[in-house]
N, C-alpha and C positions, 0 to 999 in steps of 0.2 A: 352824454359823458365827455364829449370832446371839448366842452367849454366849462368854465367855472360856474356859470349860471345853472347849468344842468346839475352840477354836483350839489350846489346849495339847494336846488329844488328837490333833489332826491334825498337830501339829508333831513327833510321835513315832510310833514303830511303823509300822504299815501306811501311815499318812498320809504319812510321810516317804518311804517306798519309792515310793508312787504319784507323789509330787511329783518324785522323781528319774527315774521312768520317763517321765513325760510331759514333763518339762523345763519350767522357767519360761519360757524363750524361746518354746517351742511354745504354752504357755498364753497368753502375750501375743499371739502371732500369731493364735491362734484367736479371742481376744477382739476383735482388730482386724477380722477377717473378719466376725464376727457383729454388729459395731457395738454391742457391750455385752452384758452378761449379767445375772445375778441380783443385781447390786449394788443394784438398787432395793429389795430386801428388807432390805438392811443399812443403808439410809438411816435417818436419825433420824426423819424424818416418815413415818408409815405411809401407804400408798396408800389413798385413800378408796374407790377403785372395787372393791377386792377384797372379795368377799363373805366372810362368816364361815364359810361351809361349805367354802370352798376351803382346801386344805392350805397350810401355811407353806412358802414357796419354799425350795428347797434348791440348793446349789451343788455343784460337783464335789467329790469326796472319797470315800474308802472308807467303807463302812457296815459295821456289825457283822453277822456272819452268824447272828444270833439270830432270824432271821425264820422263817417257816413252812417246812415241808419243801419239797423241790424239786417244782415243778409241771412239767407237760409243756410242750413248746416253745410250744404255742399260747397259753399263759398269760402270755407276756411282755407282753401288752397291759395288764394291771393295773399292771405296773411302770412303764410309760411314762405312763399316765394319772395315777397317784398322784404323779408328779413334775412334771406339767404344770400350772403356775400361770398361768391365762389368764382374763381377764374374759369371762364369757359362755360358758365351756366347759361348765358344768353344763347349760345350756339348749340347747346345740347338738345337732343330730341326727347321730348316728354311724351310718354306712352300711357296707355290705359293701365298698364301694370303699375306704373308709378302712382297714378291716381288711386288705385286700389290700396297700395301700401299706405299712402298719406291718409286716406279716409279711415283705414283700419286703426292707425295710430290715434286719430282724432276722436274716434268713437269708443275705443276700448280703453277703459281706465287702468287695466292691468299693464299696458305697455308704458314703460317709463321713459324711454329715450328713442329718438329718431335721428339718424345721421344721413346727410346728403354729401356725396362726394363723386368725383369723376374718375372712374377706373381707367387706366391706360389701355386695357384690352376690351372691356365691355361698355365703356362710356358712362353715361349718367347712372348712378345707382342710389337707391333708397333702401336703407336697412333698419330694422327694429333692433338696434344695438350697435356696438362698436364694430367697425370692419375688422376682418381677420388679418388682412394684409396691411402693412404700413402705407399710409397715404400722405402725400405732400400737403394736402389741405382738405379740410372738411368743415361742414356746418352741422351743429348739433342743436337739438330741441329737447329739453328735459321737462317732463310733467312733474310739477311740484305737488299737485293735489290730485288724488285719484278720482277725477271726475271727467266726463266727456268735454272736449274742447269746443267752445263756441266762440263767435265773434265777441260776445259780451265778456267772457272770462278769459280770453286769450292772454291779455297782458298780465293778469293776476295768477294765471295757472302755468304759463310756459316760460322757461328760462332758456335763452338761446345765445349763440355766439359762434365765432369762427376760430379755428385752430390752423396755423400754418407752420411749416417747418417741423423739426423734431419736437416731440411732445414735451419732454421734460424741460428743455430751454424755454419753450413757449409758456409752459405753466409757471416757471420761475419768473419770467417777465411779467406775466399777468398778476401774480400775487405781490411781487415787490414793487411793481409800477402802479397798480390800481388799488388793490384791496388793502394792503398794509398801510399806505399813507392815509386812506380814509378811516380805517379803524383806529389808528393811533391818534388821529386828529378829532375823532368823534368824542364829544364830552356829554352827549345826551344819555349815554348808557349809565346804568348804576355802576358804582365804583368796583364792587366785587365782581360783577360780570365782566367789566372791561379788563380788570387785572387778570382774571382767570383766562379769558380768551386771548389776551395779548401774550401771556406766558406760553400757551400752547402754540400760538402762531409763530413765536420766536423759535421754538424747538423745531417746528415743522420746516420753517424757512432754513434753519441751519442744516438740517438733514438733507433738504432738497438741494441747497447750494453745494453741499459736499458731494452728493450723488451726481449732480450735473457735471461738475468738473473732474470727477474721478473717471468718467467716461473718456475723457481726453488725457488721462494720466497726470492730472495736476491736483494740487491741494489748495483750496481757497477758503479763507476764514470768513464766516458770516459776521458782519459788523451791524449790530442793531442801530437803526436810525432814530429810535425813539428818544434818546437822551443827547443827541448830537448838538442840539441848539440850547442845551441847558448847562449852567455852570455846575462844576462838581460840588460846590457847597450846597447848592439847591437840591441836587439829585440825592445827596447822602440822607437828606431828611425823608425821602420817599423810600421806605423799607421794601415795599413791593417792587419798585423799579430797580433797586439795588439787587434784589434776589434774581430778577430777570437777567440783569447784567452778569451776575455770578453764573447763572445757567449758561450764558453764552461763553464765558471764560472756561467753564468745565468742558464745554464742547471743543473749544480751541485746544485744551490740554490733551483731550482724547485724540484729536486729529494729529497733534504733534507726536504723540506716543506711537500712533500707527505708522507714521512716516519713519520714525527712528527704528521701529521693529520690522519694517518691510525688508531691511537688509538681511535679517535672519531667514526670512521667507525665501528670498531668492538664492541664498547660499545653500539651503537644504533642498532646492528643487532638483528632482531626479532626471527630468527630461530636458533641462535647459542646456544650451551650448555656450561657448565663449562669446559669440556675437550677441546673444541675449544678455550676457553678463555686461558687456560693454554698453549695450543699450540701456540696461538698468541703471548704470552709474551716470549715464548722460541725463536720463530722466530724473534721477535722484538729485543730480547737481542743479538741474533747472528747478526742480520742486523745492529743494532746500533754499536755493537762492530766492525763489519767489516767495517763500514763506518769510525769509529774512526781510525782504522788502515790505511785506505786509505788516510785519511786526513794528515797523517804524512809521507806519501810516498814522495820520491824525486821529482817526476813529479809535484805533487800538490804544494809542497813547492816552486818549481822553478817557476811555473805560478804565485803563490802569490807574490813572490819577484818581478816578472816582472810587475805585475799590481800595486804593491806598488810604484815602481819607476814611473810608468805612472800615478800615482794618480787617479786610476780608482774609480768611485763612486760605483761600484759593489762589491768592496772588503770588505767594512765594514759590509754590510748585511750577506755576506758569513761567515765572521769570527764570527759574532754573532750567526748564525745558527750552526756553527761548535762547539761553546761552549755549545749550547743547545743539540747537539748530545752527547757530553761528559756527560752532566748531565742526559740526557734521558737514556744513557747506564747504568749508575749506578742505576737509578730508575727501569729500566726494570729488572736488575739483582735482586734487592730487591723484587720486586713484584713476580718474578718467584720463588724465594725461599719460600715465604709465600704460594703462590697458589699451590705449589707442594704437600702440605699436603692434598689437596683435590683430588689428582689424583687417589690414590688407592681406596678410598670409592666410587668415581663415576664410576670407572671401575667395581666394584662389582655390581653396580646397572644395568649395561648393561645386566647381565645374570639373572636378577630377574623378576618375574611376578609382575604386578601392585599391586595385593593384598598383596604381601610380602614386598613391598617397605616401608610401613608405619613404620616399626620397625627401619629402618635405617635413617629416617629423623631427629630425634633429634640430633644424632651425627653430621650430616652434618651441621645443623644450628649452633651447638656449634663451629664447626671448622671455620665457616664463622665469628662468633663473635670473635674468637681468632684473625683472620686476621684483623678484624675491630679495635680491641683494640691495637694490637701490631705492625701492619705494619705502617711504617712512611710515605709511599706514596700511599698505596692502601686504605686508610681509609676515602676517600671522600664520600659524599652522593651519587654522581652520579655513582661512580664505584661500591659501595655496592649494590645500587638499581639495577644496570645492572647485577651484579652477581646473585642476587636473581631472577631476571627476567630470566636469563639463566637457573637457576635451575627449574623454571617453564617450560621452553622450553624442558628441558631434561625429565621431568616427562611426558609431553605431548608426546614426541617422543617415550618413552618406552610404553606408553599406545597405541599409534598407531600401534606399532609393535605387540601388543597382540591382536589387533582387526583384524578379517578377514572379509572383505567386501563380499568376494565370499560366505563364509558360511552364512552370514546374508541373502543374496539374494537368496540363494539356499534352504532356509527353515530350517536351523539348528537353531530353535528359542530358545530352552532352553539353549544350550551351549553358543550361542551368547549373550543372555541376561545375563548370568553369567559373561562373559568377560566384557561386558559393565558396569555392576554394579560394578565389581571389579575395573574398571578404575575410575568410579565415587567416589568410596570409597577412592581410592588412592589420588585423587585430593582434596577431602574434608579433608583427613588426613593431607595432606601437608599444607593446609590452617590453620587447627586447630593447628598443631605444631608450625607454624609461629606465630600465635596469642599468644600462650602460651609463646614462647620465647620473644615476645614483652612485655608481662606482667611481666615476670621475670626480663628482662633487665631494664624496667622502675622502678621496685621496688628496685633493688639491685645495679644499676649502676648510677653513677653520670652524665654520658653522656646520653642524651635523644635519643630515637629511632626516627630518623628524616627521615626515608625512605619513599618513595612513595608507599604505599600499593596498590593503584588503578592500577598503571602501572605493578606491580609485578604480580597481579592475573587477569589482564584483559583477557589474553588469556586462562587462566585456567578456568575462568567462562564461556567463550565462548565454550571451549572444553567440559565442563560438559553438557551444553545445547545441544551440537551436539550429545553427547552420549545418552541423553534423547530422542532426535529425532529418533535416530536409535532404541532405545528400543520400541518407538511407532510403528516403522515399523515392528518390530518383533511381537508386539501384534496384529497388523492388519493382519499379516500372520496367526497367531493362530486363530483369530476371524473369518475372512472372507474366509480363504483358507484351514483351518484345518491342517495347518503345525505344527508339534511339534518339532521334532529333525531330520530333513532330510527326514521325511516320513509324508504323509498325513493320518490323522485319517479317520476312516470309515465314510461313508456318512450316515447321520441319515435316519431311515426308518419311513415314515409317513403313517399311515393307514387311512382308510376311503375313501369316494368318492373324496375328494380333495387331497389325498396323492400324486398321480403322479404329479399334478400341482404344489404343494408346492416344490417337489423335483426339478422340472425344474426351478422354480424361484430361488432356492438356488444355483443351478449350474450356472445360469446366473449371479448371484452376484459374484461367484467365478471368472468367466471369466473376468468380468469388473475389478475386483481387480487385477488380473495378468497383465492386460494391463497397469494399473496405476503404478504397481510396476516395470514393464519393462521400462517405461518412466523415473522413478526415478533412475533406475540402470544405465542408459546411462551416467549420470553425476556423477558416483561414484568415478571418479578420484579425485575430489576435495571435497569429503564429509568430510574427516578428517582434511582438511586444514581450520583452523578457519578464515583465511583471505580471503577465497573464498566466496564472497558475492553472487555468482550465486546460491549457494545451498539454500539460503532462498527462492528464487523464485521458484525453482524446488520443494522444500519441501511444500511450500504453495499450489502449484497445486495439489500435492499428497493429502494433507489434505482436500482440497475442494472435490476431488473425494471420499475420505472416508466419508465425510458428506453426499454425495449423496447415498452412499451404506448404511449408517445408516438409512436414510429415507426409502430406499427400504426394509431393514430388518424389520423396524417397521411395514411397511404395510404387510410384509409377516407374522409376528407374529399375527397381528390383523386378517388376513384372516384365519390363521390356527385355531384360537380360536372361529371362528364363529359357527362351528358345535359341539362344546364341550358341552355335556349335563350331564356329571358326573365328579366327582372329580378325579377318577383314570385316565381318559383320559387327563384331564388338567394337572395333575402332570407329566405325561409322556412328554407332550409338553414343560412344563417348564424346565424339565430336559434336553431336546434336545437343548433349547435355552439358557441354563444357561451359557455357555462359552461367549455368546455375552453380558451378563448382566454387564460385567465390563466396558463397554462403557457407558458414562453418558447419552447420548441421548437414547440409547436402553434400559437402566436401567429403565427409566421412564415408557416406555411401558411395560416392564417386571413386574415392581411393580404393574402396573394397572391390568394386567392379574392375578397377584397373588391375588389381592383384589377380582377380579371376582371369582376366585377359592374359596376363603373363603366364598363368598356369596353363591355359590353353596352348600357349606357345611352347611351354615346357613339354606338354604332352606330344605336340607335333615333333619336337626334337627327339623325344624318346622313341617315337615310332620310326623316325628316320635312322636313329642309331641302331635300333633292333634290326632294321632292314639292312643296314651297312654291315652288321656283324654276321650276316648269314654266310655260311661256308660255300655254298653253291647257289649263287643268285640265279634267278630265272632269266634266261636269254631267249630271244626269238630265234626260230630255226635258221633265219637268214643271217644272223649275226655271228661274226667270228668270235673266238674265245676271248682273246685279249681286248680287241677293239669293242666287243660287245660289253665286256666287263667295265671298260672305261666309260662307255656311254651310259651304262646303268648308274655308275657312281656320279657322273655328271648330272643326270636327272635328279638324283637325290639332293645334290647341292642346289640345283635350281628350285627345288621344292622348299628348302629352308630359306633360300635367298628371297624368294617371293614374300614370305611372311615377314622376314626381317626388314625388307624394304618398306613394307606397309607400316610397321612399328616405328621405323626411323623417321618416316614422314609425318608421324603423328606428334607434332610439337606440343600438343595440349596435354599429353600424358604426364601425370605427376612423377617426380623423381622419388622412387621408392626402392628399398633394398631388393625386393623380389625382381624388379625390372633389371637391376644391375647384374644380379645372378643369372638371369636368363640370357642377357647379352654375353656374359662371360662363357656360359655353356655353348652358346651358338658359335662363338669364336673358336673354342676348342674343337667343336665338331667340324668346322670348315677346315681347320688345320689337319684334322685326322683324314678328311676326305681328300684333301690335296696330297697328303702323304700316301694315301691308298692309290691315287692316280699315278704318282711317281713310281710307286712300287710295282704297279701293273706294267708300266712302260718299261721298267728295268727288266722285269721278267720276260717281256716280249723280245726285247732287244737281245737278251741272253740266248734266245733260241735261233737267232739269225746267224747265217754263215758269215765268216769274216769277208768273203768275197761277194757279198750280196750286191754291192754297187757295181762290181764288174760284171755280174750276171745280167744286169739290166742293159748292158751294152751288146749283149749277144742277140743276133737276129732270131726271131721266132720261127722263121721258115728258111729253108735252104734248098738249093737246087740239087736234085738227086744226081749223084755221080754215077749211079749204076744205070739209070735209064734216062734217056734224053726226054725233055718235056715234062718231067715229073718233079713234084715238090716233096721234100721230106720235112716232117715236124722236128724243130730244133729247140725243144725246151725239156726241162726235167721236172721231177716231182717237187723239188723245193720251190720252183717258181709258181706252181699251182697252189701251194700252201701260202706263199707270201702275198699273192695278189688279193685274196679276200680280206686278209688282215689289214692291208693298206686301204682297201676300198671303204669299209664301214666307218671308221673313225674320221675319215677326211670329208664326210658329208657336211661337217660343220666348220671346216677349216678354210684355208686360203684357196685361191683359184688354181693352185697346183692339183687340186682334186680332179679338175676336168682332164688334165693330162693323164693322171693315173687311172681315172675311170675309163679313158679311151684305151689305155694299155690293157686294163682288165677285159674290156669289151673285145679287143683284139684277141685276147686269150680265149674267150668264149667262142669267137668266130672260128678260130683254128680248131677248137674241139668239135665244133659242128662240121667243119669241112672234113675232119678226119673220121667222123662217125655219123655221116648223113644217112646212110642206108639203113643201119640198124641201131640198136641202143649203144650208148657209150657209157661206159665206164668206171674205169679205175685209171687214174692218171699214172702213167708208167713211163719211165724214160725209154722203154723199148716196146712200142705198140706191136700188135700182131702183125705178121708179114703181109697179110692182105690189106692192111691200112697204111703200110709204110710208103707205098707209091700210089699217088692219086693223080689222075690226069684231068686237069680243069677243062681242057678242050672237049674231052669225052663227056664230061658231066654237063657242060653247057649245051651240048647238042641234043640232049635228051628232052624232047618237047612234050612227051606224054606223061611226064612224072607229075603226080599230084603234090602241089606245094602249098604252103600257107605263109601268110605274111608275118614277118617279125619286124614291127615298125622301129623298135629301138635300135636295130642293127643298121638301119638305113644311113644315118649320118656318120657312121664309123667306117663304112666300106669305102667311100670316096677318099677319106683320109688315109685309109690303108694303102690304096693304090697310088695315091699322090705321093705318099711317103716312099713307097717302093720305087716310083719312077725317079724320085730324087736320089736314090742310091742307097737309102737305108730305111729301116722300118721304125726306128726309135727316134722321134724328134728330140732335138736338143742334145743328142749324144754325138760326139765327134766320130767321124768315119774311122774305121779300123783298117789297117793295112790288109790288102787282099779282099776287102769286102766287096768292091765293085767286080772283081773277077768272079766271085761266086754268084753274082746276080745278073751276069751278062745275058744268059739265056732267057731270064725272065723279062729283060728289057727289050727283047727283040720285037715283041709285038704287044706293047702295053696298051695301045689304044683299043685293040680288039678285046682284050680281056676286060678293060674298064667298061666298054660299051656293053659287053655281054652281061656283066654284073648289073648294070642299070636297067638292062632289058629284063632281067630276072631278079628283082629286088625281093624275092620270097624265099623262104625255106620251108621245110616240112612242118606242118602244124603239129605233128606228133613229137617234134623235137623238144617243144616246151615241156610237155609232160615227161619226156625222158629226162630232161634236166632236173625237173622237180624230184624225180625218183632216184636219180643217181648222183646229182651234183649238189653237194651240201657245202655252201661257201663258208668254209672255216668252222662250221658247226660240228657238234658231236653227233655220230650216228647212233 
């Protein structure tokens, strides 16, 4: 085939018989199936990758029978290998498996095709059919007659060849470079068969040429070469040839109409963006300009002249479309020039996050208005609406890239919600900027804004709703599964008898939620696609499951509050279920339990108020009347203050009317308690003598004037009543308590001193005569008296004697005139007295019982 002599030889004798047997149509079909054949060998530029050792490629055709004598059937392998032209075949490893496949193809008449190729992973491969994966080159053997292949019938039975590169371009090269010239130049066929076959071959080549260049985005007109060397006057006389040329012009007309209508396709595209619009007009400009150049080619003009002489009815529509191509080329060039100003700003958007896009939108809208006002061809309502719609598509695409569905369904609630809210903000900002531009254009421009706003933002609104649906999914993960940002929060701890059961119910709710979430995640491939209507059905099922979980949670909250008896417990439960209160259905139950909590507080206030209103409150026997009553009221206030402090610290409690009423009742009660304390203090102060402060300056002991070495008691009944009332309330006050407590202890010591031998009392300003004079020296010398320790008197006694040695018995009180004169006899031997007291730091054990029986510190008998 590589020489003209071979072509002439094949055009006669056995070659013509074989061509008739196989049929040109069958050859073309086979070539289409194999995506090309050995045309690569017939190309003018030799293939550089073929090694010198490889044989020259051969195409189908009969071969002379001058080869060696017939070999056994097993020797068909050399026949196949000698005709296989494949790069790398010499170095490939041939195995027994390859022999088995080749032998099976040769002996089984049912197998119609064998392909040999080198796989990049598995090496040399033989397959009974076409390879599944695309290969750079392959060798094919086609059985034309269903008989076993032998050395005798190999040439007559097998058609073979090599295909390199893409299949469709290789097939086009083979048909246009090898088959078509031979067929059109063949005059040995009958005229009817030749005309019929040539007509179908022209149609096939026209479709193949169109398909081959459409893959690259171009439009190429197929020009038949059959009449290129003939004069128009001669061609007009051949009616069959004129019909074939008309068929080619009809195909040209169809191609030009498709190019002109392609603009409508891109304008109605719902998923295209502005950059795709710019690329479309660039390709369109190149396509139209390329068609314009083809229309002035010699072959097209020659066919036009032939059809003009033949007065073909197909010429006028073609000429009209050709003029439209010229006009369309100029328009495409103008539109590309104006749209190019949008390329750089839109390329910047591709690297921005949705929350940062808002600042770039006013500039983009202004550029689109510039195109609208200045472009002579792109200023139509349809095109501008389409451009704004593509801008919406671009914003949606950028937002989709910023959203990670995997992170959403894996529990990254906080970060995913931030991304979704950023996308919603971006979409709203786009719509707001557009409306502002509409307002400004309407106010300052003479041309009205006539664009279709509904179609521009239809998908944007749908996408915003989809983002809100995903935010609801994130909220459900936070509410029902404790997911926060990739981690689950700690499981709440419920105490009490029902605590374990409540925990189990809560875990059951979480398990049900995860099952519903997994069902929704299966459909995640179409979640962000606003045209995917199946999402609505899946999401509605998910929402129905969430409503069931809300009912279960409401029942759980109700059962948890059944055993609540105090405010502190209720506050803890409300804090635990606070995260669920954001859901409307659960919030109603939550608010109801908050009302019940405030009702418990009101009950506590009622109990305290009832206790406060008692006429005679219960006091401990050791409490004085007024100080005990004040302490009792103070305890009541602490009781309500503790509860109120707990409620005040519960920031999660809802603001409801019952709570405000409870706080108001608490404030009124506190005011009433404070008023009662003030009233009690006033009553106590009213019972005091006007000279009570002066009485504190009076020494409690005095030197007997009647008997030397004796002490007399120097206090009255008023002092004994005053001391207990001072003692009790000062237990919770300032450090002056310790001074007054020492004073009262001194008062008790004096009573003990005066009534050591027998029982004591009734406090009287005039004790019996036998107790008015007491000799300390005589008392200290009694060694055999049974005594008991009173430890709480020990720290007071040294203070008493130290104070006495200092000249007075009341610390902090200025000395009175004549005071030192009265205590001179006591200072004569202070050391002995003090030592005697430390040597005997005990008192009678029976004294404590006597005090319990006779000394009621301010209480009622």
